[in-house]
C-alpha positions as CSV (number, residue, x, y, z in Angstrom):
1,M,-13.6,4.9,-8.2
2,R,-15.7,3.3,-5.4
3,F,-14.6,-0.1,-3.4
4,T,-16.9,-2.4,-2.3
5,L,-16.1,-3.7,1.8
6,G,-16.5,-7.4,2.5
7,L,-14.7,-10.9,1.3
8,L,-11.8,-9.3,0.0
9,L,-8.4,-10.5,1.2
10,S,-4.8,-9.9,0.2
11,S,-3.6,-11.8,-2.8
12,T,-0.6,-13.0,-0.9
13,L,-2.6,-15.9,0.9
14,L,-2.6,-17.4,-2.2
15,L,1.4,-17.9,-3.0
16,T,2.7,-20.8,-1.7
17,A,6.1,-21.4,0.5
18,G,9.1,-23.4,-0.9
19,C,12.4,-22.6,-2.1
20,G,15.0,-25.2,-3.7
21,S,19.1,-25.9,-4.1
22,G,21.0,-23.5,-6.2
23,E,22.1,-22.9,-9.3
24,D,24.4,-20.2,-10.5
25,A,23.4,-16.1,-9.6
26,I,23.0,-14.5,-12.2
27,E,25.3,-12.6,-14.6
28,G,25.3,-10.4,-17.9
29,A,23.1,-7.7,-17.2
30,A,25.8,-5.5,-17.8
31,S,25.2,-5.6,-21.6
32,Q,21.4,-4.2,-21.5
33,P,20.6,-0.8,-22.0
34,N,18.9,1.6,-19.4
35,D,15.7,1.8,-21.6
36,F,12.5,1.4,-20.3
37,A,10.3,2.8,-21.7
38,G,6.9,0.3,-22.1
39,N,7.2,0.0,-18.1
40,K,4.9,1.6,-15.3
41,N,6.2,4.4,-13.5
42,P,4.5,6.5,-10.9
43,V,5.8,9.3,-12.1
44,D,2.8,8.7,-15.2
45,D,0.6,5.9,-13.8
46,F,-1.2,7.5,-10.8
47,S,-4.3,5.6,-10.9
48,T,-7.2,5.2,-7.9
49,G,-6.3,1.7,-8.2
50,S,-2.8,2.1,-6.6
51,T,-2.0,2.4,-3.2
52,G,1.0,4.3,-4.0
53,D,3.4,1.7,-6.0
54,S,3.2,0.9,-9.6
55,N,3.2,-2.7,-10.1
56,N,5.0,-3.7,-13.1
57,A,4.1,-7.8,-13.0
58,G,2.8,-8.4,-16.6
59,G,3.7,-11.2,-18.5
60,L,4.9,-12.6,-15.7
61,A,4.3,-16.3,-14.4
62,S,3.0,-17.4,-11.2
63,N,6.1,-18.3,-9.5
64,E,8.3,-15.5,-11.4
65,V,9.5,-12.2,-10.3
66,R,10.5,-8.5,-12.0
67,V,13.6,-6.7,-10.8
68,T,13.4,-3.0,-11.0
69,M,16.6,-1.2,-9.3
70,E,16.0,2.1,-8.2
71,V,19.0,4.4,-7.6
72,P,18.9,7.6,-5.9
73,D,19.7,10.4,-8.1
74,G,23.0,11.7,-6.6
75,V,24.2,8.4,-8.1
76,T,23.6,8.9,-11.7
77,S,22.0,11.0,-13.9
78,E,21.5,8.1,-16.9
79,G,17.7,6.2,-16.5
80,E,14.6,6.8,-16.1
81,L,13.4,9.6,-13.5
82,T,11.0,8.1,-11.3
83,R,9.0,9.2,-7.9
84,R,11.0,10.0,-4.7
85,N,14.1,11.2,-6.8
86,L,15.1,7.7,-7.8
87,R,16.1,6.5,-11.2
88,I,15.3,3.6,-12.8
89,V,18.7,1.8,-14.0
90,Q,19.9,-1.3,-15.6
91,P,22.2,-3.3,-12.6
92,D,25.7,-4.5,-13.8
93,R,24.8,-7.8,-11.4
94,V,21.9,-9.6,-10.2
95,S,22.6,-12.3,-7.4
96,V,19.9,-14.2,-4.9
97,Y,21.1,-16.0,-2.0
98,Y,19.5,-17.2,1.1
99,T,20.4,-15.4,4.6
100,N,20.2,-14.9,8.2
101,Q,19.5,-12.4,10.8
102,A,23.2,-11.9,10.2
103,L,22.8,-11.2,7.0
104,S,25.1,-14.1,5.7
105,V,25.3,-15.4,2.3
106,L,24.5,-18.7,3.0
107,D,23.2,-21.0,0.0
108,E,21.6,-19.8,-3.5
109,P,17.8,-21.5,-4.5
110,S,16.8,-23.0,-7.5
111,I,16.2,-20.5,-10.0
112,S,16.4,-19.5,-13.6
113,T,17.0,-16.5,-15.1
114,R,15.7,-14.5,-18.3
115,T,15.6,-10.7,-19.5
116,D,12.6,-9.6,-21.1
117,S,11.8,-7.3,-23.9
118,E,12.4,-3.9,-22.0
119,G,15.9,-5.2,-20.2
120,F,14.4,-6.6,-17.0
121,T,15.8,-9.4,-15.0
122,I,13.3,-12.1,-14.7
123,I,13.6,-14.6,-11.9
124,E,11.9,-18.0,-11.8
125,F,11.8,-19.6,-8.5
126,T,11.3,-23.1,-9.6
127,D,10.5,-24.7,-5.7
128,G,8.3,-21.8,-5.9
129,L,7.9,-18.1,-4.8
130,P,9.4,-17.3,-1.0
131,L,7.5,-15.6,1.6
132,G,10.1,-15.4,4.5
133,P,12.4,-12.8,5.0
134,D,15.6,-15.7,4.2
135,V,15.8,-15.0,0.6
136,I,17.4,-11.8,-0.6
137,I,17.5,-10.6,-4.5
138,D,20.9,-8.7,-4.2
139,A,21.6,-6.0,-7.5
140,T,24.6,-3.7,-7.9
141,Y,24.9,-0.5,-10.0
142,G,28.5,1.3,-10.4
143,N,29.9,1.0,-6.7
144,T,26.4,0.7,-6.0
145,R,24.5,-2.6,-4.1
146,M,21.2,-2.6,-2.4
147,R,19.6,-5.8,-1.7
148,A,15.4,-6.3,-1.4
149,L,13.4,-9.6,0.2
150,A,12.0,-11.4,-2.8
151,A,9.0,-12.4,-0.4
152,D,7.1,-8.7,-2.5
153,A,3.4,-9.4,-2.7
154,D,3.1,-7.6,-6.0
155,R,6.7,-9.4,-7.9
156,D,7.7,-6.2,-8.6
157,V,11.2,-6.2,-6.8
158,K,12.4,-2.7,-6.3
159,V,15.6,-3.0,-5.1
160,N,16.3,0.8,-3.9
161,P,16.8,2.9,-1.2
162,F,13.6,1.6,0.6
163,S,14.1,-2.0,0.3
164,E,17.9,-1.7,1.6
165,Y,16.5,0.1,5.1
166,L,14.5,-2.6,5.4
167,I,17.0,-5.6,4.8
168,R,19.3,-3.3,7.6
169,N,16.6,-2.2,10.0
170,T,14.5,-6.0,10.1
171,L,16.6,-8.6,9.5
172,S,19.8,-7.6,11.8
173,S,17.8,-6.6,14.9
174,Y,16.4,-10.5,15.1
175,T,18.6,-12.8,17.6
176,A,19.0,-16.2,16.1
177,G,16.2,-17.4,18.0
178,E,13.8,-15.1,16.5
179,F,14.3,-15.4,13.2
180,Q,14.2,-19.3,13.8
181,T,10.4,-18.4,14.9
182,I,10.0,-16.5,12.2
183,M,11.2,-18.8,10.1
184,D,9.0,-21.9,11.7
185,C,6.0,-19.5,11.1
186,V,6.3,-19.7,7.4
187,A,7.2,-23.3,7.4
188,D,4.4,-24.0,9.6
189,A,6.6,-26.2,11.8
190,G,4.6,-26.5,14.5
191,G,2.0,-28.2,12.5
192,E,-0.8,-25.4,12.8
193,L,-0.6,-23.1,9.4
194,C,0.3,-19.6,10.6
195,L,-1.0,-16.2,9.1
196,N,2.0,-14.2,10.7
197,K,4.0,-15.5,7.4
198,Y,2.7,-13.6,5.2
199,V,3.7,-10.1,7.0
200,W,7.2,-10.6,4.6
201,S,4.9,-9.6,1.5
202,T,3.4,-7.1,2.6
203,L,6.7,-5.6,4.3
204,A,8.2,-5.9,1.0
205,D,5.6,-4.1,-0.7
206,Q,4.2,-1.6,1.6
207,V,7.7,0.4,1.7
208,H,7.4,1.7,-1.5
209,D,4.1,3.2,-1.0
210,F,5.7,5.9,1.4
211,E,5.6,9.6,-0.7
212,I,9.5,10.2,0.4
213,D,11.5,12.2,-1.4
214,I,15.6,11.5,-1.3
215,P,17.7,14.8,-2.3
216,S,19.2,14.7,-5.6
217,N,22.6,15.6,-4.0
218,V,23.0,12.3,-2.3
219,G,23.8,8.3,-2.6
220,L,22.7,5.7,-0.9
221,G,24.2,6.3,2.5
222,G,22.0,9.9,2.9
223,A,19.7,8.5,1.5
224,L,19.1,5.6,4.5
225,D,20.0,8.7,6.4
226,V,16.4,10.4,4.9
227,L,14.7,7.5,6.0
228,E,16.1,7.1,9.5
229,N,15.4,10.8,10.2
230,R,11.9,9.8,8.9
231,G,10.1,8.9,12.5
232,D,7.1,7.6,10.1
233,F,8.8,5.3,8.4
234,A,11.5,4.3,10.1
235,R,8.3,3.4,13.4
236,Y,6.4,1.7,10.3
237,V,9.2,-0.5,9.7
238,S,10.1,-1.6,13.2
239,A,5.9,-2.3,14.5
240,M,6.1,-4.8,11.6
241,A,9.2,-6.2,12.1
242,D,8.0,-6.5,15.7
243,Y,4.3,-8.3,14.0
244,A,6.3,-10.7,12.2
245,V,7.8,-12.2,15.3
246,L,3.9,-13.3,16.2
247,D,3.7,-17.3,15.9
248,E,0.5,-19.3,14.3
249,T,-1.0,-19.4,18.1
250,S,-1.5,-15.4,17.8
251,S,-3.3,-15.8,14.4
252,G,-7.4,-15.2,15.1
253,K,-10.6,-14.6,13.9
254,I,-13.6,-12.6,15.2
255,S,-16.2,-14.9,16.0
256,A,-18.9,-14.0,13.1
257,S,-18.0,-14.5,9.7
258,S,-18.5,-11.2,8.8
259,A,-18.6,-7.8,11.0
260,D,-20.0,-3.8,9.5
261,Y,-18.8,-1.2,11.5
262,N,-20.3,2.3,11.5
263,A,-16.4,4.7,11.2
264,V,-16.3,7.9,13.1
265,F,-13.2,9.6,12.0
266,L,-11.4,12.7,13.0
267,G,-7.8,13.6,11.2
268,M,-6.3,16.5,12.3
269,E,-2.8,17.9,10.2
270,L,-0.4,20.0,10.1
271,G,1.3,20.6,6.6
272,Q,2.9,23.0,4.0
273,T,0.9,24.6,0.9
274,F,2.4,25.6,-2.9
275,L,-1.1,25.3,-4.4
276,E,-1.7,29.1,-4.6
277,S,1.5,31.2,-5.6
278,S,1.0,34.3,-3.3
279,L,0.5,31.5,-0.7
280,S,3.3,29.2,-1.4
281,G,5.7,27.4,1.7
282,S,2.9,28.9,3.8
283,G,2.3,26.1,6.7
284,Q,-1.5,24.7,7.0
285,W,-3.1,23.4,9.6
286,G,-6.6,20.8,8.3
287,V,-9.1,18.4,10.0
288,R,-11.1,15.5,8.1
289,T,-14.4,14.7,9.4
290,A,-16.0,11.5,8.4
291,Q,-18.9,12.0,6.2
292,E,-22.1,10.4,4.1
293,E,-21.4,10.2,0.1
294,V,-24.6,10.9,-2.0
295,L,-24.3,8.8,-5.2
296,T,-26.5,9.7,-8.1
297,D,-26.6,7.3,-11.5
298,N,-29.3,5.9,-14.0
299,N,-30.4,3.3,-11.4
300,G,-31.2,6.1,-8.6
301,T,-29.7,7.8,-6.0
302,G,-27.4,5.5,-3.2
303,Y,-25.3,6.5,-0.2
304,V,-22.5,5.4,1.5
305,Y,-21.4,5.7,4.8
306,P,-18.1,5.6,6.6
307,A,-17.8,2.3,7.3
308,L,-15.2,-0.7,8.2
309,T,-15.7,-4.4,7.5
310,L,-14.2,-6.9,9.0
311,T,-14.3,-10.8,8.1
312,S,-13.1,-13.9,9.2
313,F,-13.2,-17.6,7.2
314,D,-10.7,-20.3,6.5
315,A,-8.4,-20.3,3.9
316,F,-6.4,-23.3,3.9
317,N,-6.7,-24.0,7.5
318,I,-5.9,-21.3,8.2
319,R,-8.0,-19.2,10.3
320,V,-7.9,-15.4,8.3
321,T,-9.3,-12.2,9.6
322,S,-9.6,-9.6,7.1
323,L,-10.3,-5.9,7.1
324,A,-11.3,-2.6,5.1
325,N,-12.7,0.6,5.2
326,D,-14.1,3.4,3.1
327,I,-14.8,6.8,4.7
328,P,-15.8,9.4,2.3
329,Y,-14.5,12.9,4.2
330,D,-15.1,16.8,4.1
331,R,-11.6,18.7,5.0
332,E,-10.9,22.0,6.2
333,T,-7.5,24.2,6.6
334,L,-6.4,27.2,7.5
335,I,-3.2,29.1,5.8
336,H,-0.8,30.6,7.8
337,Q,1.5,32.6,6.5
338,D,4.3,34.6,7.8
339,G,3.6,37.8,9.0
340,N,0.4,36.0,10.6
341,N,-1.7,36.3,7.4
342,F,-4.4,33.6,8.0
343,F,-6.7,32.1,5.1
344,V,-9.3,29.4,5.6
345,R,-10.2,27.4,3.1
346,G,-13.6,25.6,4.1
347,S,-15.1,22.5,2.9
348,E,-16.7,24.5,-0.3
349,N,-13.1,24.4,-1.0
350,W,-11.9,21.1,-1.7
351,E,-14.1,17.8,-3.4
352,R,-15.2,15.4,-0.3
353,N,-12.5,12.9,-1.0
354,T,-12.2,9.1,0.9
355,H,-9.8,7.9,3.3
356,S,-10.1,4.2,1.6
357,S,-8.1,1.3,2.5
358,S,-6.5,-1.8,0.5
359,P,-8.5,-5.0,1.9
360,G,-5.9,-7.3,3.1
361,A,-5.4,-9.7,6.3
362,A,-4.9,-9.0,9.7
363,T,-4.2,-10.9,12.7
364,L,-6.3,-10.8,15.8
365,L,-4.3,-11.0,19.1
366,E,-5.8,-12.9,22.0
367,D,-9.4,-11.4,21.2
368,T,-8.1,-7.7,21.8
369,R,-5.9,-5.9,19.4
370,L,-5.9,-6.1,15.5
371,L,-3.1,-5.9,13.9
372,A,-1.4,-5.0,10.2
373,G,0.0,-3.2,7.9
374,R,-2.3,-0.9,6.3
375,A,-1.8,0.4,2.5
376,L,-4.3,3.3,1.3
377,Y,-5.3,3.7,-2.0
378,Q,-5.0,6.8,-3.7
379,S,-7.7,9.5,-4.5
380,I,-7.7,11.7,-7.1
381,T,-10.4,15.2,-7.3
382,G,-11.3,18.0,-10.4
383,R,-11.1,15.2,-13.2
384,G,-12.3,16.9,-16.1
385,S,-11.3,20.1,-14.6
386,S,-8.3,22.6,-15.1
387,K,-7.0,21.3,-11.8
388,I,-7.4,17.4,-11.1
389,I,-5.3,16.6,-7.6
390,G,-3.8,13.6,-7.2
391,W,-4.2,12.6,-3.4
392,T,-1.9,10.3,-2.2
393,R,-1.6,8.5,1.7
394,N,1.4,6.5,3.5
395,P,0.9,3.4,4.7
396,Y,0.7,2.7,8.6
397,Y,1.0,-0.1,11.2
398,L,-2.7,-0.6,13.1
399,D,-2.6,-1.5,16.6
400,A,-6.6,-1.3,17.4
401,F,-8.2,-2.2,20.3
402,T,-11.4,-4.6,20.0
403,S,-13.9,-5.7,23.1
404,T,-14.8,-9.0,24.0
405,P,-18.0,-10.4,21.8
406,V,-21.1,-11.3,23.6
407,D,-21.5,-14.2,22.0
408,E,-20.3,-16.6,18.8
409,T,-22.1,-15.0,16.6
410,T,-20.9,-11.7,17.5
411,G,-18.4,-9.3,16.3
412,P,-16.7,-6.9,18.4
413,D,-19.3,-4.1,19.2
414,R,-16.1,-1.5,18.7
415,V,-12.8,-1.4,17.0
416,I,-10.7,1.6,18.2
417,S,-7.7,2.7,16.9
418,G,-5.2,6.1,16.1
419,Y,-2.4,6.0,13.6
420,F,-0.4,8.8,11.7
421,S,-0.3,8.7,7.7
422,A,1.4,11.0,5.6
423,G,0.9,12.0,2.3
424,K,0.7,14.8,-0.3
425,A,-1.7,16.6,-2.8
426,I,0.1,16.2,-6.7
427,E,-1.1,18.4,-9.5
428,L,-1.9,16.0,-12.4
429,E,-1.3,16.3,-16.0
430,A,-4.1,14.1,-18.5
431,E,-2.3,12.6,-21.6
432,G,-4.7,10.4,-22.8
433,D,-5.8,7.6,-20.6
434,Q,-2.8,8.1,-18.2
435,L,-2.3,11.2,-15.2
436,Q,1.1,11.7,-15.0
437,R,2.5,13.8,-11.6
438,L,3.4,17.6,-12.2
439,T,4.1,19.9,-8.8
440,T,3.6,19.1,-4.9
441,L,0.4,20.9,-4.2
442,E,0.7,20.3,-0.6
443,D,2.8,17.6,2.0
444,Q,0.4,16.7,4.7
445,Y,0.9,15.1,8.0
446,L,-1.8,13.3,9.4
447,S,-2.5,12.1,12.9
448,V,-6.3,10.0,12.9
449,L,-8.6,8.7,15.7
450,E,-10.9,6.0,14.2
451,I,-13.9,4.6,16.2
452,N,-15.7,2.1,14.4
453,L,-18.9,0.7,16.8
454,L,-20.6,-2.4,15.2
455,R,-24.0,-1.9,13.1
456,Q,-27.1,-3.5,14.0
457,E,-30.3,-3.3,12.0
458,G,-33.3,-2.3,14.0
459,F,-31.0,-0.3,16.2
460,D,-33.8,1.6,18.2
461,A,-32.4,5.2,20.6
462,G,-35.0,4.4,22.8
463,T,-32.0,2.0,23.9
464,L,-30.8,5.3,25.1
465,N,-33.3,7.4,27.3
466,G,-32.8,7.2,31.4
467,R,-29.0,6.4,31.3
468,D,-25.6,8.7,32.4
469,Y,-22.4,9.2,29.8
470,N,-19.2,10.7,30.7
471,V,-17.9,13.0,27.6
472,V,-14.7,14.4,26.3
473,Y,-14.7,16.3,22.9
474,L,-11.5,18.1,20.6
475,A,-12.5,20.3,18.4
476,N,-11.2,23.7,15.9
477,R,-12.4,26.5,14.6
478,F,-10.9,28.4,11.3
479,S,-11.8,31.9,11.4
480,D,-10.5,34.9,8.9
481,G,-11.2,37.2,12.0
482,T,-9.5,38.1,15.6
483,A,-9.2,34.5,16.2
484,P,-8.2,32.9,13.4
485,L,-7.4,29.3,15.5
486,T,-9.5,28.0,18.4
487,I,-8.7,24.7,19.7
488,E,-11.3,23.7,22.1
489,A,-11.3,19.7,24.4
490,G,-14.1,19.6,27.2
491,I,-15.1,17.0,29.6
492,G,-18.9,16.7,31.0
493,Q,-21.4,14.5,31.9
494,W,-24.6,13.8,29.6
495,Q,-27.9,12.7,31.0
496,I,-30.7,11.4,28.3
497,N,-34.0,11.6,28.7
498,G,-36.8,11.6,25.9
499,G,-34.2,12.3,23.6
500,T,-33.1,15.6,25.0
501,V,-29.2,15.0,26.3
502,S,-28.8,17.4,29.6
503,Q,-25.3,18.4,29.9
504,S,-22.9,20.0,32.4
505,Q,-19.4,20.3,30.2
506,S,-15.8,21.8,31.3
507,Y,-14.0,23.1,28.6
508,T,-10.8,24.4,27.4
509,T,-10.0,27.0,24.2
510,V,-6.1,27.4,23.2
511,Q,-6.6,30.4,20.9
512,R,-4.4,32.0,18.6
513,G,-5.1,35.7,17.9
514,N,-4.4,37.3,14.4
515,S,-1.3,39.0,15.4
516,G,0.0,35.8,16.4
517,T,-0.4,35.3,20.0
518,V,-1.5,32.6,22.1
519,T,-4.1,32.7,24.6
520,T,-5.8,29.6,27.5
521,D,-8.7,29.5,28.9
522,P,-9.6,26.8,31.0
523,T,-12.9,28.6,31.9
524,G,-15.3,27.2,30.2
525,S,-18.7,25.7,31.0
526,R,-21.9,24.3,28.9
527,T,-25.3,23.3,30.3
528,D,-27.7,24.1,27.2
529,S,-29.8,20.8,26.1
530,W,-29.0,19.1,23.1
531,T,-31.1,16.8,21.2
532,L,-30.3,13.3,20.3
533,S,-32.3,11.0,17.4
534,S,-31.7,8.1,15.3
535,R,-30.2,8.2,11.8
536,T,-32.4,5.8,9.6
537,A,-29.7,5.1,6.9
538,R,-31.0,4.1,2.8
539,L,-29.3,0.8,2.1
540,S,-29.2,-1.5,-1.0
541,N,-32.3,-4.0,0.7
542,G,-34.7,-1.0,1.9
543,D,-34.0,1.9,5.0
544,A,-32.9,0.5,8.3
545,D,-31.9,2.1,11.6
546,I,-28.2,0.9,11.5
547,G,-27.0,2.8,15.1
548,R,-26.3,5.9,13.7
549,L,-27.6,8.9,15.2
550,N,-27.8,12.4,14.5
551,L,-27.2,15.8,17.5
552,D,-28.9,18.8,17.9
553,I,-29.5,21.8,19.1
554,T,-33.2,21.8,19.3
555,T,-35.0,19.9,16.6
556,A,-33.8,16.6,15.1
557,S,-32.8,16.8,12.0
558,G,-34.2,14.3,9.2
559,N,-32.1,11.4,7.9
560,F,-30.8,13.1,5.3
561,E,-30.2,16.4,6.7
562,Q,-27.0,17.7,8.1
563,P,-27.6,18.0,12.1
564,D,-26.7,21.1,14.2
565,I,-23.5,19.6,15.7
566,G,-22.8,16.1,14.3
567,V,-23.3,12.8,12.5
568,G,-22.5,9.8,15.4
569,A,-23.1,5.9,15.9
570,S,-24.1,4.4,19.0
571,T,-22.6,0.6,19.9
572,P,-25.9,-2.0,19.8
573,D,-26.3,-2.4,23.9
574,G,-25.4,2.2,24.0
575,S,-22.5,1.9,26.2
576,L,-20.9,4.1,24.2
577,M,-21.4,6.4,21.1
578,A,-19.3,8.5,19.2
579,F,-20.0,11.6,17.0
580,N,-18.2,13.9,14.0
581,L,-18.6,17.5,15.1
582,D,-19.5,19.3,11.7
583,D,-19.9,22.7,11.9
584,S,-21.3,23.5,15.3
585,P,-20.5,25.7,18.0
586,L,-17.6,23.6,18.8
587,G,-15.9,23.3,15.8
588,D,-15.1,20.0,13.7
589,G,-13.9,17.3,15.4
590,L,-14.6,14.4,17.7
591,L,-16.7,13.3,20.3
592,V,-17.2,10.1,22.9
593,A,-19.9,9.0,25.3
594,S,-19.3,6.4,27.0
595,E,-21.9,5.2,30.3
596,Q,-21.1,6.0,33.8
597,T,-20.0,2.6,35.3
598,T,-20.3,2.3,38.8
599,N,-17.0,0.0,38.5
600,S,-14.1,1.1,39.9
601,A,-11.0,2.1,38.1
602,P,-8.4,-0.2,36.8
603,A,-5.6,-0.3,39.1
604,T,-3.1,-2.6,37.2
605,G,-2.3,-2.8,34.1
606,Q,-0.8,-1.6,30.2
607,F,-2.2,0.2,27.7
608,R,-1.9,1.3,24.7
609,L,-1.6,5.3,24.2
610,Q,-2.8,6.7,21.1
611,G,-4.0,10.0,19.9
612,V,-3.4,13.8,18.9
613,A,-2.6,16.8,20.1
614,M,-2.2,20.7,18.6
615,A,0.2,22.8,20.0
616,L,1.3,26.4,20.1
617,T,3.5,29.4,20.4
618,P,3.6,32.8,19.1
619,D,6.0,31.6,16.8
620,T,5.6,27.7,15.8
621,N,3.1,25.1,15.3
622,R,3.1,21.6,16.3
623,L,1.3,18.2,15.4
624,W,1.6,15.7,18.0
625,H,0.9,12.2,17.6
626,F,0.9,10.0,20.4
627,D,2.3,7.2,18.6
628,N,1.8,3.8,20.5
629,A,3.2,4.9,23.6
630,M,2.5,3.2,27.1
631,L,0.1,4.3,30.1
632,T,1.0,2.0,33.0
633,I,-0.9,1.6,36.3
634,D,1.6,1.3,38.5
635,S,-1.9,1.6,41.5
636,S,-5.0,2.9,42.3
637,S,-3.2,5.9,43.0
638,A,0.1,5.9,40.8
639,A,0.6,5.8,37.0
640,T,3.7,5.9,34.8
641,L,3.3,8.0,31.0
642,S,6.4,6.3,28.4
643,P,5.3,9.7,25.4
644,V,6.5,8.5,22.1
645,A,5.3,10.6,19.5
646,I,5.1,11.6,16.0
647,T,5.9,15.7,15.5
648,S,5.8,18.2,12.7
649,T,6.7,21.7,13.3
650,H,5.6,24.9,11.7
651,S,8.1,27.7,11.6
652,V,6.0,30.7,11.1
653,D,9.1,33.1,10.3
654,N,10.9,30.7,8.3
655,E,7.7,29.1,6.7
656,T,9.1,25.5,7.1
657,V,7.5,22.8,8.0
658,T,9.8,19.4,9.6
659,K,9.3,16.1,8.2
660,P,7.5,13.5,10.5
661,A,10.3,12.8,13.2
662,L,9.7,10.3,16.0
663,E,10.3,11.6,20.1
664,S,11.0,9.0,22.7
665,L,10.4,10.9,25.6
666,P,11.7,10.0,29.4
667,D,8.8,7.9,31.8
668,I,6.6,10.4,33.6
669,A,5.1,9.4,37.0
670,L,1.7,10.2,37.4
671,T,-0.5,11.6,40.5
672,Y,-3.9,9.0,39.7
673,T,-7.1,10.0,41.5
674,Q,-10.8,8.5,40.4
675,S,-14.1,10.8,41.2
676,G,-16.9,8.3,41.2
677,G,-18.7,7.2,37.7
678,G,-16.4,6.1,35.9
679,Q,-14.1,9.7,35.9
680,V,-10.8,9.4,36.6
681,Q,-7.6,12.0,36.5
682,F,-3.7,11.8,35.7
683,T,-1.4,14.7,36.5
684,S,2.1,15.7,36.7
685,G,3.1,19.0,37.0
686,S,0.9,21.0,34.0
687,L,0.3,17.8,32.8
688,V,-3.2,16.8,33.0
689,L,-5.3,13.7,31.5
690,D,-8.8,13.4,32.4
691,G,-11.8,11.9,31.3
692,F,-13.3,8.6,32.2
693,H,-13.0,4.6,31.7
694,T,-15.2,2.3,30.5
695,A,-17.3,0.0,32.6
696,S,-15.3,-3.1,31.4
697,Q,-12.2,-1.7,32.7
698,D,-9.8,-1.9,29.4
699,Q,-10.6,1.9,27.6
700,F,-9.6,5.4,29.0
701,Y,-10.7,8.0,26.7
702,L,-8.9,11.2,28.2
703,R,-8.7,15.0,27.3
704,F,-4.7,15.7,27.1
705,R,-3.4,19.5,29.2
706,T,-0.3,20.8,29.2
707,T,2.4,23.9,29.0
708,E,5.6,23.2,27.9
709,A,7.9,26.8,28.3
710,S,5.8,28.8,25.9
711,E,4.3,25.8,24.3
712,E,0.6,25.5,24.7
713,Q,-0.8,21.8,23.9
714,I,-4.1,20.1,23.7
715,G,-5.8,17.4,22.7
716,L,-7.8,14.0,22.9
717,L,-6.3,10.5,23.9
718,I,-7.8,6.8,24.2
719,A,-5.6,4.1,26.0
720,T,-6.4,1.1,25.4
721,R,-5.9,-2.5,27.7
722,L,-3.1,-4.8,26.1
723,P,-3.1,-8.6,26.4
């Protein structure tokens, strides 16, 4: 299914707040049987219209919720088995009450209850559905008691270890003052409607989109330990809890009513494959790059271009920014089997897929940060074939940089972000109109860099001529030969004249040989010229130049041909370009070019650091995702790096891949130097971050390079100024 970008917003914006005084808590459910045959179960309800969790909200009135209790398989063998190794059971007891940050049981809201024909408890909130974190639904099955927030966007309130983790690790982290700030936002106590009240319905819903399997031999305590040790899940919950504290003064909107962006997307992945029986359990590198997708039907041929849309409007006097994206991508993988056997699976082995987010509200903070909890749609490839594959993606916390608009009618010219999203490939089996999950074919841990550059119809590539740029890139090359994996990262300068790119680049390669050895060569250089040209887009209203670009070795490619090096985009003023490298001499990856500047480098400030690094030893592969780490500029000659990363490690001999782990490392003091034209370097021992800053002094684009013990690390980082 393809999703249209535009005026779409989460249905949570249509909810109204309000809770009243108490009635008796729910009792008497124990006599109901554990029979839920008619409900939607994500085990046999896989759909591209879903973000992972099923929605069993059918037959509900507007102020009702349905309660679905799911316990770990270690608690009971009864009940219907659902995904994540949880079982749907009928709770022995359900209660509803107000709470505070100390998780005290306070008063009861005004409710009535009923039991539907399938045995589910239905709760009606007489004075309207809750929006804040102060109303809890508490369910008990045997000796297992779990809680969930009543404010759930899809009104199918799952009471399970994920909801219990959310309760324990958000509310109790607040002070009494912070909790009151949150509730003031929910109640619009300041007199100005507060958008961030909708964080809670989003968060309560999105925790159930995570594909994290709970082991079959654990109870609730063991399940909570699993979630705590999943760095991506714990980090997401923590970030969203911080996000919820923002008050009504934080809710901004973009200047334009709507702004469309060309998306340049790089996903570096490490995971484990079970797809081929002879290679089952082997580790696997992967790279994803944005592509144009051609759609053909009875009405002719159309093109889907990788895109982000931001839309602003006022809803009930709330200043709303909504965002949605749709990024078709190609994927290539390299399987690394025990014994150092390597197998390349090129893009021809995978159907073109799509990275598409569920449209929803976001917060624009001080016109420089775009904040949101983002859920991603599932996708399906191979429909009608013998191998139907469903692809899941976990939610992530978006903390994106946005530039200052040039005027009140134009959106930001860039939206820059980095994020981590785990997922799975799952074998599906068609049963009538439904697709049922079978075995897991892949576990995937994905680090993403996403650069969205404002579209402008009538863009003239001639505006790039006569200008000098700083350049940084990261690319992979997979091979069946003597060097199965080559990671290349480079920096340099471009001069553009008449569509010819004259360049001077230096680059480092980290390479794994077919015997498993790891070597590094920092001496690479490149001075050959390339060709840059406009890439006309075919839109519904005709052909137009919208800032898309071709990058070729010599002769410029046509508008609908694959260029030698890659497809990219430019901001309307030509100050920033980005390219998806695709089957290029450099490999598959991302290249960023920013116009050189005579402005001095930033001498102070805090910068959000996001990005990806790949790390190799003779025995391991490791993916590093820098997850909103911090780069602090202390002076014109000193800086401090506060590393926070999500990592996953493949042990070659053991054929294991670790679940994503959160690493918060000690601060690193850096020496900070500038060499003119916007070029900068940060160093500490073997650690080198080199690249450039923008003329606006609010962005750094940096190559990452270090050696830790026997591990060679190399990557690409983006640092953007915090308000």
